[in-house]
C-alpha positions, 0 to 999 in steps of 0.5 A: 500500500505504501509503495502504491502511495509513493508511486501515486505521489511521484506521478502527481509530482511529474504532472505538477512539474509539467504544468508548473509554469501555467500553475504559477501564473494562475496562482499569481492571478488568484487566491487559494481556498483559504482566502489568502494570496497563493504562495510562490512555488519557489519559496522554501516549504515547511510542513508542521505536524501538530498544532499545539504549542510546539507546532505553533512556536516552531511556525512562529519562529520560522516565519520570523526568521526567514521572510520567504518560508511558507509553513503549513500546519496539519492537525488531526482534530478539526480544532487547533492549539493542542494542550493549551485547549485540552491540557491547561486547567479550566481555572487557568485562563491566563495561561490560555492567552497564548492562543492569541499569539498562535492565532496571529501566526495562523493568520499570517500570509505565509502560514496555513492550517489544515485541521482534520487531517490524520498524518500517518493515515490520511497522508504519509510522512513520506508523501509529506517529505516529497511535497515539502523541503522540510517536515517538523514533527510536533504532535506531542505525547498522546499516550499514557505511561502505565503504572505496571501494577496489578489492578490498574485496569479496574473500574475507578482507575484513570490516567490523568491525561484522560481525566484532564481530557474529560473535563477539558473537552477532548473528544476521545475522552468524552465517554470516560464518565468517571465514578465520583461517588467515593469519599477518597481519591488517590492521585499518583504523581506530584507534578502540576497536572496532579495538582490541577486534577486535585484542585478540580476535584475539590474546587467549589462548584461556583468557581468552576461554573465560570470557567470553560470546563465542559458541562458534563464534567461540571454536572458530574463534579457538582454531584461528586462525593469526593471529600479527600484527595491524597497526592502521592509521590515516590520521593520526598518533599524536596523532590516534588515536581510541581511549581509554587504557583500550583501548590499555593493554589492548593493551600488557598483553595476555598473550602479545603484544608491541608493534611500532611504527615509531619514525619515526612518533613524530618530533616527538611528544615535543616536542608533549606539553606542549601536549596536553589531559590525556587526549590527553597520557596516551594519547600518553605510553603510546604513546610508552612502548610504541614507544620506551622500553626496557622494564624487565627484567620487561617485556622477559622477558615480550616475549621469550616473546610469540608474537604481535605487534601494532602501530599504523601511522600516516600510511597510507590504503588504496587497494587490497586485493590479490588472490591469483594466482587473484583469489579471496581477499585476499593483501595491501593497498596503502596510500598514505603520508600526511603531515599538514597542520595540527596537533592534532585538526584535522590533515588527511592529505594524500597524498605519492604514495608507496605501500606494500604489506603482505602479509596474508590478513585485512583488517578495516575499522573506519572507522565504522558508518552509520545507514540510513533507516527510511522514505521519509517520515522526513527523512534526510541521506545524506551524514552518515547521520543524521536532521536534527534540532535537540536531537533534534527531527526537522526539519519533523516535529512529534512525531518525535524521534531519539536516539543515533547516528541523531541525531549519527552513530556517535561516543563511548562509552555515556556519550556516548549517555546524555547525547545521549539525555537531551537528546532526552528533555528536548526532548520533555518541554519540548515537552509542557510548553510545548504545542508537542507537543499531548498533550491529546487521547487516543491509543490507543498500543500497544492499536491497534498490537497490533491491527494487528500481530495482523492482520498475523500478528506476535506481539511478544516481551515483556520477560518472554519475553526473560527466558526467553531470558536464563535459558536462556542463563545456564544454558547458560553456567554449564555451560561456566564462562561468564556466558552462552552466547548463542542465535544464531538468531532462530528458536531465540530465539522457540522459547525465548520462547514455550515 
């Protein structure tokens, strides 16, 4: 099948070459289907796969760095922005403001967005490489890292990625319907995503009502019986992966109070002086929440709190425990650890002790994982990344990667921005040095669009997305929310093509 596809592409390329002069004249006289002035066939053409932060930041830097480069962004969903839409917590609207910058990039005369195109299925990487001078893989990390323990497939166990996707409106997660009828939830992992999930589970419903959380999630959380959330990590307080902003939000969350284990903080106060400033401030805030007697006003607030959250350290999951019918989650068995070494490099070592925690909900927040897109693209399964040097994919001239596919799922949006700018710089360097040949014309989206049309695939343009955006904002305004997200691909397409 792949050979046939490549043969078809080559025949299309021959046809394109033979008709190129007429085609160029026609383009100069008209506009393309997106309503922008059509591109010259002589300019360097770059295809970016994925329209999340990595894709848009890569596009932004390329367009700024080279006044002749033309960028096409392909996205599997009909809507852009990736984890900014589907990963950022609903009560963090300020983080989503980066969408304004991405919109400017998408509307740039030398950039086009093609949504609802599944690269690897609707069009192959090899076909894209033939059509463009360079292809940048920026499709992120859509897989889940499994715990690898008995019972993790029981009802009541969810990955944080899927749980976040559920309340943020990711179409593939809308069937999740998590059971929130239990009193205690355990979250495994202590990064920002883990704290986001804890905060959403415990937030007063009046706070969530004014966010862009989905209506089904809002209704489920309004009926939730969860009163206590434990956020569990395998190492100690000085190794937590969250940032101070997220921890402060938990400490100040209305209607809740912290519940820590004082022994977990033995020796921490003495070690404070040697910590880097960001880690020191984070640890001081934890110590204050765990050990200090609160002031009168804070004590009064805590006394009124009906919900509890707590960080639990030196614990690793070894089994999810089932109820007597073996049908759903009833608890989790944790191994008790001790640390060897200190600081960021400290390792958790089993002590042989175990501890059982009763809970009806387990959410695993131990990391996202990138997946291979095509057998011909190099991939390191253990690290779940595409092997690269500064974004240049190994042994694949003209193929690049950015974002989590390049580094693994680490950092915040600003980290991804720098990572993506670095990849764009590598690509521009290769163009300027001649390591990437951009002297010969490439057809770019013109030929890919023809292939997609033959295969019955109709891409969603950025102006189509703006129709979806307008409908969502109108629906949200009627409910006092920033937007009410459309939750199915079918409805997205109906609105886009209305």
